C-alpha positions in Angstrom: 12.9 -1.2 4.7 15.3 -0.1 1.0 18.5 1.6 2.2 16.4 4.7 0.4 14.7 5.7 3.5 11.0 6.4 2.5 9.3 6.8 6.4 7.5 9.8 5.2 5.1 7.9 3.0 6.0 4.3 4.1 1.7 4.3 4.8 0.5 4.7 1.4 1.7 1.2 -0.1 0.4 -1.2 2.5 -2.3 1.0 3.5 -3.9 1.1 0.1 -2.9 -3.2 0.2 -4.7 -3.5 3.4 -8.2 -1.5 2.8 -9.1 -2.9 -0.7 -7.8 -6.9 0.4 -8.1 -7.1 3.7 -9.7 -10.5 3.2 -5.9 -11.8 1.3 -4.0 -9.6 4.4 -5.9 -12.0 7.0 -5.8 -15.2 4.7 -1.8 -14.7 4.7 -0.6 -13.2 7.6 -3.1 -14.2 10.3 -5.2 -17.4 8.9 -5.9 -18.6 12.5 -8.3 -14.8 12.3 -9.4 -15.1 9.3 -11.2 -18.9 9.8 -13.4 -17.2 12.5 -14.3 -13.5 10.9 -17.6 -14.3 8.4 -16.2 -12.1 5.4 -20.2 -12.9 4.2 -20.9 -9.7 6.4 -19.4 -6.8 5.3 -17.0 -4.7 7.4 -16.1 -1.2 8.3 -12.9 0.6 8.3 -12.2 3.1 11.5 -9.6 5.3 10.9 -11.1 8.6 12.1 -12.1 6.4 15.5 -8.3 5.1 15.3 -6.6 8.6 14.3 -8.5 9.7 18.0 -7.4 7.2 20.3 -4.2 8.0 18.9 -4.1 11.8 19.7 -5.0 10.9 22.9 -2.1 8.5 23.9 0.2 10.2 22.3 2.6 8.8 21.6 5.1 10.2 18.8 4.7 9.0 15.0 2.7 5.5 14.3 4.2 3.1 11.2 0.9 1.9 9.7 -2.6 1.5 11.7 -5.8 0.7 10.3 -8.6 0.0 13.2 -11.6 -2.7 11.2 -14.8 -3.6 12.4 -15.9 -7.5 11.5 -18.0 -9.4 12.2 -17.3 -13.2 13.7 -18.7 -17.0 12.8 -20.5 -17.0 16.6 -24.0 -18.1 17.5 -26.4 -13.9 16.4 -24.4 -11.7 15.8 -21.0 -10.0 16.5 -19.1 -7.4 15.7 -15.5 -6.8 17.8 -12.7 -5.0 16.9 -9.4 -5.7 14.7 -6.2 -3.3 15.2 -4.0 -3.9 12.4 -0.1 -2.3 12.5 2.1 -3.1 9.9 6.1 -2.0 11.2 8.5 -0.7 9.7 11.6 -0.2 11.3 12.8 -1.0 14.8 11.1 0.6 17.6 11.8 -0.2 21.4 8.1 0.9 22.2 6.6 -0.7 20.0 4.5 -3.0 22.0 3.8 -0.7 24.4 2.2 1.4 22.1 0.1 -1.5 21.1 -0.4 -2.6 25.1 -2.1 1.8 25.0 -4.2 1.3 22.2 -5.6 -1.9 22.9 -7.1 -1.0 26.3 -7.7 2.8 24.7 -9.9 1.0 21.9 -11.6 -1.6 24.9 -12.4 1.8 26.8 -13.6 3.3 24.1 -15.9 0.3 22.8 -16.1 -1.7 25.6 -15.6 -4.7 22.8 -13.2 -7.2 22.3 -9.9 -5.7 20.7 -7.7 -8.2 18.3 -4.0 -6.8 17.8 -1.9 -7.6 14.8 1.1 -7.1 14.2 3.5 -7.3 10.8 7.1 -6.5 11.8 8.9 -5.2 7.9 11.7 -4.1 10.0 15.5 -4.7 9.2 16.4 -6.6 12.6 15.9 -10.2 12.2 16.2 -10.9 16.3 13.3 -8.6 17.2 9.9 -9.3 17.4 8.1 -8.2 20.8 4.7 -10.2 21.2 4.0 -9.0 24.6 3.7 -6.4 26.8 2.3 -5.5 30.2 3.8 -5.3 34.5 2.2 -7.1 37.6 2.9 -5.2 41.2 1.3 -6.4 44.3 -0.8 -9.6 42.4 -1.8 -7.5 39.9 -1.4 -9.0 36.1 -2.0 -6.9 33.0 -0.3 -8.1 30.3 -1.4 -8.0 26.1 -0.2 -10.7 24.3 -0.8 -10.4 20.1 0.3 -12.0 17.1 3.5 -10.5 15.2 4.0 -11.8 11.7 7.7 -11.6 11.0 8.4 -10.7 7.1 12.4 -12.2 7.7 10.8 -15.2 8.2 9.6 -15.7 4.9 13.4 -15.4 3.1 14.2 -18.9 2.6 10.8 -19.2 0.7 11.3 -17.2 -2.2 9.8 -18.9 -5.2 7.1 -20.4 -2.8 6.2 -16.8 -2.9 6.2 -16.4 -6.1 3.8 -19.2 -6.2 1.0 -18.4 -4.1 -2.3 -17.1 -5.4 -2.4 -15.0 -2.0 -1.4 -11.0 -3.4 -0.1 -10.4 -0.1 2.6 -13.5 -0.9 4.1 -11.1 -4.0 3.6 -8.2 -1.1 5.5 -10.1 1.1 7.9 -11.5 -2.1 8.5 -8.0 -3.3 9.7 -6.4 0.8 12.5 -9.7 0.1 13.9 -8.7 -2.9 13.9 -5.1 -2.3 16.7 -5.8 1.0 18.1 -8.4 -1.6 18.9 -6.1 -4.7 20.3 -3.0 -2.3 23.0 -3.2 -3.5 22.6 -4.6 -7.3 20.9 -2.3 -9.5 20.8 -4.9 -11.9 19.6 -7.4 -9.6 15.9 -5.1 -8.6 15.3 -4.6 -12.4 15.5 -8.6 -12.7 13.7 -8.9 -9.9 11.2 -5.8 -10.8 10.3 -7.1 -14.2 9.9 -11.1 -12.4 7.1 -9.8 -10.7 5.4 -7.4 -13.0 5.5 -9.9 -14.8 4.1 -12.3 -12.2 0.6 -10.0 -12.2 0.3 -10.0 -15.7 -0.2 -13.5 -16.2 -2.2 -14.0 -13.0 -5.8 -14.4 -13.9 -6.4 -11.1 -11.7 -8.9 -8.5 -12.1 -7.3 -4.8 -14.3 -7.7 -2.8 -10.9 -5.9 -5.4 -8.7 -2.6 -5.9 -10.7 -2.6 -1.7 -10.8 -2.9 -2.3 -7.1 -0.3 -4.9 -6.0 1.9 -3.3 -9.3 2.0 0.2 -6.8 3.1 -1.6 -4.2 6.0 -3.5 -5.9 7.0 0.3 -7.6 7.0 1.6 -4.3 9.0 -1.2 -2.5 11.5 -1.4 -5.9 13.0 1.7 -7.0 15.1 1.8 -9.4 17.6 4.4 -11.0 16.6 6.7 -14.0 18.1 4.8 -16.6 16.9 0.9 -15.4 13.5 2.7 -15.1 13.0 3.8 -18.1 14.0 0.5 -19.1 11.5 -1.1 -17.9 8.6 0.8 -18.6 9.2 0.1 -22.0 9.3 -3.7 -21.3 6.1 -3.0 -19.6 4.5 -1.5 -22.2 5.0 -4.1 -24.6 4.0 -6.8 -22.2 0.6 -5.2 -22.5 0.6 -5.1 -26.2 1.4 -8.5 -26.3 -1.3 -9.3 -23.8 -3.5 -7.4 -24.7 -4.4 -6.0 -21.7 -3.3 -1.6 -21.6 -3.8 -1.3 -18.1 -2.3 1.8 -16.6 0.2 0.7 -14.1 2.5 2.2 -11.7 5.4 2.9 -14.0 3.5 5.8 -15.1 5.1 7.7 -12.5 8.2 8.1 -15.5 4.9 8.2 -18.1 4.4 11.7 -16.1 7.5 12.8 -16.4 7.7 12.2 -20.2 4.1 13.8 -20.7 5.5 16.5 -18.8 8.9 16.9 -21.1 6.2 16.4 -24.2 3.7 19.1 -22.9 6.6 22.1 -22.2 7.5 20.7 -26.2 4.0 21.3 -27.4 4.0 24.6 -25.6 7.7 25.6 -27.1 5.7 24.9 -30.1 2.3 26.7 -30.0 3.3 30.0 -28.2 4.0 30.6 -24.7 0.9 30.6 -23.5 0.8 27.1 -22.9 3.4 26.3 -20.2 4.7 23.4 -17.6 1.2 23.2 -15.6 -0.8 22.9 -18.7 1.6 20.3 -19.6 1.2 18.4 -16.2 -3.1 18.8 -17.5 -2.1 17.2 -20.4 -0.6 14.2 -18.4 -3.5 13.8 -15.8 -6.0 14.2 -18.6 -4.5 11.2 -20.1 -3.4 9.0 -17.9 -8.0 9.1 -16.5 -8.3 8.4 -20.1 -6.0 5.0 -20.1 -8.0 4.3 -17.1 -11.4 5.4 -16.5 -11.9 6.5 -20.0 -12.8 9.6 -22.1 -13.2 12.4 -19.4 -16.1 14.7 -19.9 -16.1 18.4 -20.1 -16.9 18.9 -16.4 -13.7 16.5 -15.3 -11.5 18.8 -18.1 -12.6 21.8 -17.3 -12.1 20.8 -13.7 -8.4 19.3 -14.4 -7.2 22.6 -16.6 -8.5 25.4 -14.0 -6.7 22.7 -11.3 -2.8 24.7 -9.8 0.4 22.6 -10.4 0.5 21.2 -6.8 -3.3 20.1 -7.2 -2.3 19.0 -10.7 0.9 16.6 -9.0 -1.5 15.3 -6.0 -4.2 13.6 -8.8 -1.0 12.8 -10.8 0.2 10.4 -7.8 -3.4 9.3 -6.7 -4.0 8.0 -9.6 -1.7 5.3 -9.2 -3.8 3.6 -6.6 -7.7 5.4 -7.1 -10.4 3.5 -7.7 -12.9 6.0 -9.4 -12.6 9.7 -10.4 -14.0 10.3 -7.5 -11.3 8.2 -5.2 -9.4 10.6 -7.7 -10.2 13.6 -6.9 -11.6 13.0 -2.8 
């Protein structure tokens, strides 16, 4: 990933995107599996169940894991499980870990388990696809499809033209790598991706969700981030698309400063916490409409840590219930 190692929050953007757009994720990275899944039937994520398997396995911190129950096109209703993993860095024990998760999941559910991996690391020749052993004529192996994002590095333009949202996510990943030591080049790449988002015939929430991923990947110095914020706001005005984008990270900081100024003007009664509440209420109004009295009271009575957590979560939250969960 980017030189600004952010392993602690690596889960968030990928996990949110997979949760919201699982069919598109499967269609882009694993088309053979996608063709066998009946997307007309509902699918169900099993986070708690997977968390239990991970704890039992005691194999250390994982990257991005998702377990989802899906239906296939076979006659009758056949439910199977898909274990997805996005691995952000080289890990010598990666294949063994998937092997262990796979047999533990099978032991738990007694149903077929498909293990699929996306490798977002920096090593071009690292591509684990199997793990197992043989002993006394007994063979026990797991072979799993693995997609390497670096394999797309010569296909940047086709990725940018592809309507699948994960083509854009893959392009953002590659551009992050290409512009690691080039702030101006990164600004140009991020601005190009932002314009593409607004050119697509996508709904408001999809644009917000994908901007969150792009913003997380393509971090900019503060000055260039400010410049991008202004450009995006102008673009929204031109297109009459007043969306709340992930660059509200900058808007939050600006709002806090404004809140402090208002605090000085109105007296010591209003301080930093009140400024944070003002900004969050403005974010809520832009994204979900004017907040009612109950929402205003909840925000205004929250402590600073809670306000910060909500201000970060609003970038990807699809509703007020999800924001305050």
